[in-house]
C-alpha positions in Angstrom: -75.8 -54.3 -4.4 -73.2 -52.1 -6.2 -71.0 -49.8 -4.2 -71.8 -46.5 -5.9 -69.0 -44.0 -5.3 -69.6 -41.1 -2.9 -70.1 -37.7 -4.4 -67.7 -36.2 -1.9 -64.8 -38.4 -3.0 -61.4 -36.7 -3.7 -59.4 -38.1 -6.5 -57.2 -40.9 -5.0 -54.0 -40.1 -6.8 -53.9 -36.4 -7.0 -50.7 -34.8 -8.1 -49.7 -31.7 -10.0 -49.8 -32.1 -13.8 -46.6 -30.9 -15.4 -47.5 -28.2 -17.9 -45.2 -29.7 -20.5 -46.8 -33.1 -20.3 -50.5 -32.2 -19.9 -53.2 -32.0 -22.5 -54.2 -28.7 -24.1 -57.7 -27.5 -23.9 -59.8 -27.4 -27.1 -62.5 -24.9 -28.0 -65.9 -26.1 -27.0 -69.1 -25.5 -28.9 -71.6 -22.9 -27.5 -73.8 -24.5 -24.8 -71.1 -27.1 -23.9 -69.6 -25.4 -20.8 -69.1 -27.0 -17.4 -72.2 -25.4 -16.2 -74.1 -26.7 -19.2 -72.9 -30.2 -18.3 -74.0 -29.8 -14.7 -77.5 -28.7 -15.9 -77.7 -31.8 -18.2 -76.8 -34.1 -15.3 -79.5 -32.5 -13.2 -82.2 -32.8 -16.0 -83.1 -36.3 -15.2 -82.1 -37.5 -18.7 -80.9 -41.1 -18.9 -77.2 -40.6 -19.6 -76.2 -44.3 -19.3 -78.8 -45.8 -21.6 -79.6 -48.4 -18.9 -82.7 -46.6 -17.5 -81.2 -46.3 -14.0 -79.9 -49.9 -13.7 -76.4 -50.5 -12.4 -74.7 -53.6 -13.9 -71.5 -55.6 -13.6 -69.4 -55.2 -16.7 -67.1 -58.0 -18.0 -63.9 -57.1 -19.8 -65.4 -58.4 -23.1 -68.5 -56.2 -22.6 -66.4 -53.1 -21.9 -64.3 -53.7 -25.1 -67.5 -53.6 -27.3 -68.3 -50.0 -26.3 -65.4 -48.3 -28.1 -66.9 -45.7 -30.4 -67.7 -42.1 -30.0 -71.5 -42.7 -29.9 -71.1 -45.7 -27.6 -68.0 -45.1 -25.4 -67.6 -46.8 -22.0 -64.5 -46.2 -19.9 -63.3 -47.9 -16.7 -61.8 -45.7 -13.9 -60.7 -47.5 -10.8 -63.0 -50.4 -11.3 -66.1 -48.4 -12.1 -67.4 -48.1 -15.7 -68.9 -44.9 -17.1 -70.7 -44.2 -20.4 -68.8 -41.0 -21.4 -70.5 -40.6 -24.8 -72.9 -37.8 -23.5 -69.8 -36.1 -22.1 -67.8 -36.1 -25.3 -68.7 -32.5 -26.4 -68.3 -31.1 -22.9 -64.8 -32.5 -22.3 -62.2 -29.6 -22.2 -59.5 -31.9 -23.5 -61.5 -32.8 -26.6 -63.1 -36.0 -27.9 -59.9 -37.6 -29.1 -58.5 -37.5 -25.6 -61.4 -39.5 -24.2 -61.4 -41.9 -27.2 -57.8 -43.0 -26.2 -59.4 -44.9 -23.3 -62.6 -46.1 -25.2 -63.6 -49.6 -24.3 -60.8 -50.1 -21.8 -59.4 -49.2 -18.4 -58.5 -45.5 -18.5 -57.2 -45.2 -15.0 -53.5 -44.7 -15.9 -54.4 -42.2 -18.7 -56.7 -40.3 -16.4 -54.0 -40.1 -13.7 -51.4 -38.9 -16.2 -53.5 -36.0 -17.3 -55.9 -34.7 -14.6 -56.0 -37.0 -11.6 -57.1 -34.2 -9.3 -60.5 -33.9 -11.1 -63.4 -35.2 -9.1 -64.6 -37.5 -11.8 -67.0 -39.4 -9.5 -69.0 -36.3 -8.9 -68.7 -35.1 -12.6 -69.7 -38.4 -14.1 -72.1 -39.6 -11.4 -75.1 -39.8 -13.8 -73.0 -41.7 -16.3 -72.2 -44.6 -14.0 -72.9 -47.9 -15.8 -71.7 -50.1 -12.9 -68.5 -51.8 -11.9 -66.1 -54.3 -13.4 -67.2 -57.9 -12.8 -63.6 -58.9 -12.2 -61.8 -56.5 -9.9 -58.3 -55.4 -11.0 -55.4 -56.7 -8.9 -54.7 -54.4 -6.0 -51.8 -54.4 -3.5 -52.1 -56.5 -0.4 -54.1 -54.7 2.3 -51.5 -54.2 5.0 -54.2 -53.0 7.5 -55.2 -56.5 8.1 -53.5 -58.7 10.6 -50.7 -56.3 11.4 -48.6 -56.9 14.4 -47.3 -53.5 15.5 -44.8 -53.1 18.3 -44.4 -49.5 19.5 -45.6 -48.2 16.1 -43.0 -50.2 14.1 -44.1 -52.4 11.2 -42.5 -55.9 11.0 -39.8 -55.9 8.4 -41.5 -58.4 6.1 -44.5 -56.1 5.8 -42.3 -53.0 5.2 -40.2 -54.5 2.5 -43.3 -55.8 0.6 -44.5 -52.2 0.3 -41.3 -50.5 -0.7 -39.2 -50.3 -3.8 -35.4 -49.8 -4.1 -35.9 -46.1 -4.5 -38.1 -45.6 -1.4 -36.8 -44.4 1.9 -36.2 -46.7 4.9 -39.0 -47.8 7.1 -40.1 -45.0 9.5 -41.8 -45.8 12.8 -43.6 -44.0 15.7 -44.0 -44.2 19.4 -45.9 -42.2 22.1 -45.7 -41.3 25.7 -47.7 -39.2 28.1 -47.8 -37.0 31.2 -50.8 -36.1 33.3 -51.8 -33.4 30.8 -50.0 -34.1 27.5 -49.6 -36.9 25.0 -46.5 -36.8 22.8 -46.5 -38.7 19.5 -42.9 -39.2 18.2 -42.3 -40.1 14.5 -38.8 -41.4 13.5 -38.4 -40.8 9.8 -34.8 -41.9 9.5 -34.2 -39.0 7.1 -32.3 -35.8 7.6 -34.1 -33.5 5.1 -37.4 -33.4 7.0 -38.7 -29.9 8.0 -42.0 -28.4 9.2 -43.3 -28.3 5.6 -43.0 -32.1 5.4 -45.6 -32.7 8.2 -49.4 -32.3 7.8 -51.5 -32.9 10.9 -55.3 -32.9 11.1 -57.4 -33.6 14.1 -61.2 -34.1 13.7 -63.7 -35.3 16.2 -63.3 -38.9 15.3 -59.8 -39.1 13.9 -56.2 -37.9 14.2 -54.1 -38.0 11.1 -50.5 -37.1 10.6 -48.9 -37.4 7.2 -45.1 -37.0 6.8 -43.7 -36.5 3.3 -40.5 -38.5 2.9 -39.1 -38.0 -0.6 -41.9 -39.3 -2.9 -43.6 -41.2 -0.2 -46.1 -40.5 2.6 -45.8 -42.1 6.0 -49.3 -42.0 7.6 -50.4 -42.2 11.2 -54.2 -42.4 11.3 -55.8 -43.1 14.6 -59.1 -42.9 16.3 -57.9 -41.5 19.7 -59.0 -43.3 22.8 -59.7 -40.0 24.6 -60.6 -36.5 23.7 -57.9 -33.8 23.2 -58.0 -30.0 22.9 -58.1 -28.4 19.4 -54.6 -26.9 19.4 -51.4 -28.9 19.4 -47.7 -28.2 18.6 -45.4 -29.8 16.0 -41.6 -29.8 16.5 -39.2 -31.1 13.9 -35.6 -32.0 14.9 -34.2 -31.8 11.4 -30.7 -33.2 12.0 -32.1 -36.5 13.2 -35.3 -36.6 11.3 -37.5 -36.8 14.4 -41.0 -35.2 14.7 -42.7 -34.5 18.0 -46.5 -33.8 18.0 -47.7 -32.7 21.4 -51.4 -33.1 22.1 -53.2 -31.6 25.1 -55.5 -33.9 27.0 -59.0 -32.6 27.8 -59.0 -34.5 31.0 -55.9 -35.3 33.1 -56.4 -39.1 33.1 -53.9 -41.8 32.1 -54.4 -43.3 28.7 -54.1 -47.1 28.5 -53.7 -46.9 24.7 -53.3 -44.3 22.1 -56.4 -45.4 20.1 -57.5 -47.7 17.3 -56.0 -47.8 13.8 -57.9 -46.2 10.9 -57.4 -46.3 7.1 -53.8 -46.6 6.0 -52.5 -46.3 9.6 -48.8 -46.9 10.0 -48.3 -47.1 6.2 -45.5 -45.9 3.9 -47.0 -45.5 0.5 -46.2 -43.6 -2.7 -47.5 -40.0 -2.3 -49.4 -40.1 -5.6 -51.5 -42.9 -4.1 -52.5 -41.2 -0.8 -55.3 -39.1 -2.2 -56.3 -35.6 -1.2 -57.3 -34.6 2.3 -59.4 -31.5 2.8 -60.1 -29.3 5.8 -62.4 -26.3 6.0 -60.6 -22.9 6.1 -62.2 -19.6 7.0 -62.1 -16.6 4.7 -60.5 -13.8 6.7 -60.0 -11.1 4.1 -60.5 -10.4 0.4 -58.8 -7.4 -1.2 -58.6 -6.1 -4.8 -55.2 -6.3 -6.4 -56.1 -5.4 -10.0 -59.4 -4.8 -11.8 -60.0 -8.6 -12.0 -57.6 -10.2 -9.4 -58.1 -10.5 -5.7 -56.0 -11.5 -2.7 -57.8 -14.0 -0.5 -56.6 -14.8 3.0 -57.7 -18.1 4.4 -57.2 -19.2 8.0 -56.5 -22.9 8.8 -58.5 -24.4 11.6 -56.6 -24.6 15.0 -56.8 -28.4 14.7 -54.6 -28.4 11.5 -50.8 -28.0 11.0 -50.1 -27.4 7.3 -47.4 -25.3 5.6 -47.4 -25.1 1.8 -43.9 -25.7 0.5 -42.3 -23.3 -2.1 -43.5 -24.1 -5.6 -46.5 -26.2 -4.5 -50.2 -25.6 -4.8 -53.4 -26.6 -3.1 -56.9 -27.4 -4.4 -59.9 -25.4 -3.4 -63.2 -27.3 -3.4 -66.7 -25.8 -3.7 -70.1 -27.4 -4.2 -71.8 -25.6 -7.0 -75.4 -26.6 -7.9 -74.9 -29.9 -6.1 -71.6 -30.8 -7.9 -68.2 -30.6 -6.3 -65.8 -28.5 -8.4 -62.1 -28.5 -7.6 -59.5 -26.0 -8.8 -55.7 -25.7 -8.1 -54.1 -22.5 -6.8 -50.6 -21.6 -5.7 -50.4 -19.8 -2.4 -48.2 -16.6 -2.2 -46.5 -14.9 0.7 -47.2 -11.3 1.5 -43.5 -10.2 1.7 -44.0 -7.8 -1.2 -46.7 -6.0 0.7 -44.9 -3.6 3.1 -48.2 -2.1 4.2 -49.4 -5.6 5.5 -48.0 -6.8 8.7 -47.1 -10.5 8.7 -49.4 -12.3 11.2 -47.7 -13.6 14.3 -49.0 -17.1 13.5 -48.3 -16.9 9.8 -48.3 -20.6 9.3 -52.0 -20.5 10.1 -52.8 -18.4 7.0 -52.9 -19.2 3.3 -52.8 -16.2 0.8 -54.1 -16.8 -2.7 -54.0 -14.4 -5.7 -57.0 -15.4 -7.8 -58.2 -13.9 -11.1 -62.0 -13.7 -11.2 -63.5 -14.7 -14.5 -67.0 -13.0 -14.8 -68.3 -15.7 -17.1 -66.6 -18.5 -15.2 -68.2 -21.1 -13.0 -65.8 -21.4 -10.0 -64.2 -18.0 -9.4 -67.5 -16.0 -9.3 -68.7 -18.5 -6.7 -65.5 -18.0 -4.7 -65.8 -14.3 -5.0 -69.3 -14.4 -3.6 -68.0 -15.9 -0.3 -68.4 -13.5 2.6 -65.8 -12.9 5.3 -66.2 -15.7 7.8 -67.4 -18.2 5.2 -65.5 -21.5 4.8 -63.9 -23.2 1.8 -62.3 -26.7 1.6 -58.5 -26.7 1.1 -56.5 -29.7 0.2 -53.0 -30.9 1.1 -50.2 -29.3 -0.9 -49.2 -30.9 -4.2 -46.4 -30.4 -6.6 -43.0 -31.6 -7.7 -40.8 -28.6 -7.2 -37.7 -29.5 -5.0 -35.9 -26.9 -2.9 -32.7 -28.8 -3.7 -32.9 -27.2 -7.2 -31.6 -24.0 -5.5 -28.4 -25.5 -4.3 -25.4 -23.5 -5.4 -27.6 -21.6 -7.8 -26.1 -18.4 -9.3 -28.7 -17.2 -11.8 -32.4 -17.5 -11.4 -34.7 -16.5 -14.3 -38.5 -16.3 -13.8 -40.9 -16.2 -16.8 -44.6 -15.5 -15.8 -47.8 -14.7 -17.6 -50.8 -13.3 -15.7 -51.5 -15.3 -12.6 -48.7 -17.6 -13.5 -46.9 -15.0 -11.4 -48.2 -16.7 -8.2 -45.5 -19.5 -7.7 -42.8 -16.9 -8.4 -43.7 -14.9 -5.2 -42.4 -17.5 -2.7 -39.5 -18.4 -5.0 -38.4 -14.7 -5.1 -38.6 -14.4 -1.3 -36.7 -17.6 -0.7 -34.0 -17.0 -3.3 -33.2 -13.5 -2.2 -33.1 -14.5 1.5 -31.6 -18.0 1.6 -29.3 -18.6 -1.4 -25.8 -17.2 -0.6 -24.4 -18.2 -4.0 -27.1 -16.2 -5.9 -25.8 -13.4 -8.1 -28.9 -12.5 -10.1 -32.7 -12.9 -10.2 -34.6 -11.7 -13.2 -38.4 -11.7 -13.7 -40.0 -11.3 -17.1 -43.7 -10.7 -16.5 -46.1 -11.0 -19.4 -49.5 -9.3 -19.3 -52.1 -7.9 -21.7 -52.3 -4.3 -20.4 -50.8 -2.2 -17.6 -53.9 -2.6 -15.5 -53.3 -6.4 -15.5 -49.9 -6.2 -13.8 -50.0 -7.7 -10.4 -48.1 -5.9 -7.6 -46.2 -3.7 -10.1 -45.1 -1.1 -7.7 -44.0 -3.7 -5.1 -41.8 -5.4 -7.7 -40.3 -2.1 -8.8 -39.6 -1.2 -5.1 -37.9 -4.6 -4.6 -35.7 -4.1 -7.6 -34.7 -0.7 -6.2 -34.0 -2.2 -2.8 -32.1 -5.4 -3.9 -29.7 -4.8 -6.8 -29.6 -8.6 -7.5 -33.2 -8.4 -8.7 -34.4 -7.1 -12.0 -38.0 -7.0 -13.4 -39.2 -6.5 -17.0 -42.8 -6.0 -18.0 -44.0 -7.2 -21.4 -47.5 -6.2 -22.7 -49.3 -7.8 -25.6 -52.0 -5.0 -25.9 -50.3 -1.8 -24.6 -51.6 1.7 -25.0 -49.7 4.2 -27.1 -48.1 5.6 -23.9 -46.3 2.4 -23.1 -42.6 2.7 -23.8 -41.3 -0.6 -22.6 -41.3 -4.1 -24.1 -44.3 -5.5 -25.9 -45.4 -8.6 -27.7 -45.5 -12.3 -26.7 -42.9 -14.8 -25.6 -40.4 -15.1 -28.4 -36.8 -16.1 -29.2 -35.8 -12.4 -29.4 -37.1 -11.5 -26.0 -35.7 -14.6 -24.3 -32.2 -14.5 -25.8 -31.7 -11.0 -24.6 -33.2 -11.7 -21.2 -31.5 -15.0 -20.4 -27.9 -13.8 -20.1 -25.8 -15.7 -17.5 -23.7 -13.7 -15.0 -20.8 -15.9 -15.9 -20.2 -18.2 -18.8 -20.8 -21.4 -16.9 -22.9 -20.2 -14.0 -25.5 -22.5 -12.5 -28.9 -21.5 -13.9 -32.6 -22.3 -13.1 -35.4 -21.0 -15.2 -39.0 -21.2 -13.8 -41.9 -20.7 -16.1 -45.6 -20.5 -15.4 -48.7 -19.2 -17.3 -51.5 -20.5 -19.5 -50.7 -23.8 -21.1 -49.8 -22.4 -24.6 -47.5 -19.9 -23.0 -45.7 -22.5 -21.0 -45.4 -25.1 -23.8 -44.1 -22.5 -26.2 -41.7 -21.1 -23.6 -40.2 -24.6 -22.9 -39.7 -25.2 -26.7 -37.9 -21.8 -27.0 -35.7 -22.5 -24.0 -34.7 -25.9 -25.4 -33.9 -24.2 -28.7 -31.6 -21.8 -26.8 -29.8 -24.9 -25.5 -31.0 -24.9 -21.9 -31.2 -28.4 -20.5 -34.3 -30.0 -18.9 -32.5 -29.8 -15.5 -32.3 -26.1 -15.9 -36.0 -25.6 -16.6 -38.9 -26.1 -14.2 -42.5 -25.5 -15.3 -45.6 -24.9 -13.2 -49.3 -25.1 -14.1 -51.2 -21.8 -13.8 
């Protein structure tokens, strides 16, 4: 019996795709949209050519299916006939053909590992590889754990020279509380580094340590209350998670280990964990952009770090669709009062595409409805702000979203900062997000300047117009001093970002001075 993948499976190695390294979308023929593909998969048509049979595929058999009309690809041990999907693939047929007749797992992970391929290609599943690829030793088996500490031989097997030292955990209790203590052995841990989820049958704490995740995953021996507290002692790298017992009884053990318990693994291999968040408010910002406020469940501790994004997941006509969005803070909105428990809220600026598939469905959600939200992802490091003197932000449309938190942090927490400049590209004046708030901020803080550039202005527009260009950038990117430390952040549609990076490199800015986000 073949183990057919679950439809609700999140991509195992999700991580943000750098805009400069990702694939560009290609124009699709009419009738080849995502919704058209979903309709085809629901039509009952045999998309595998095997009349519903699932088979085991040898390496030799896989190699034979390597043409556009007969293209099989292996992803994580499962083989799919992607020939029917060729014309529906946003990255184009050539991109799929790169993996034709072979294991395309690495290529898939490089380009769009967050995509829920198991749901998208469910009807294209041929079977699994007859010979499973080599996988790392399963350290969940036969572990001997003392006070939450892995034996050194097991730890060193899982680590590389670049990885952090071995973390550990312990726990203690009072009549009413259970305290879980995580010792990270790192001094750069903060509240953003810890993600905690408690569900009926599991307790999971993930601590981000550099590019690794240390996971505590336990089926608790007794019930606890929904709310808990998380305290991080940054100077020693210790994390305390205090749980409230439902009954004041003594626990003989913390619980039993679940998947990846007490493991330190590369973050890219941890997969995405989702929790259901409630829609609290939805407000119009422009004619096609809205501000969504989502509330995390009381049984979750999650704070999205600056420059990182989350994935929203909706089930549309029976298929799970996942899209990335970068949360914003509401510091620009003086008329909104920051909630007392602001770490329980996620704010998202989202452009609604009337002819789209995902955003109209999102817009149809009513206040009180729920949407699944993933762990944060992204490769922006707060250390890039150290001793920063000039910060330049280049944003197009909703590529403005990562700049909101960056602006707030830079103006509040970087004492060396001399200047922050934002060049904001839009089509028309009506498309500019939070224009008045940005202008007020520039008036209030003289270190901040904002310039609006329109590609389709009215005749009344008397400011800059056009697209990103060498002329606009060379005038905009002037250092406060000849050798001042500079960081340039850029985000927008892929063509905007890719062209911008090329222009910045032509202007002799180094790779270390440029950080790109995906819009």
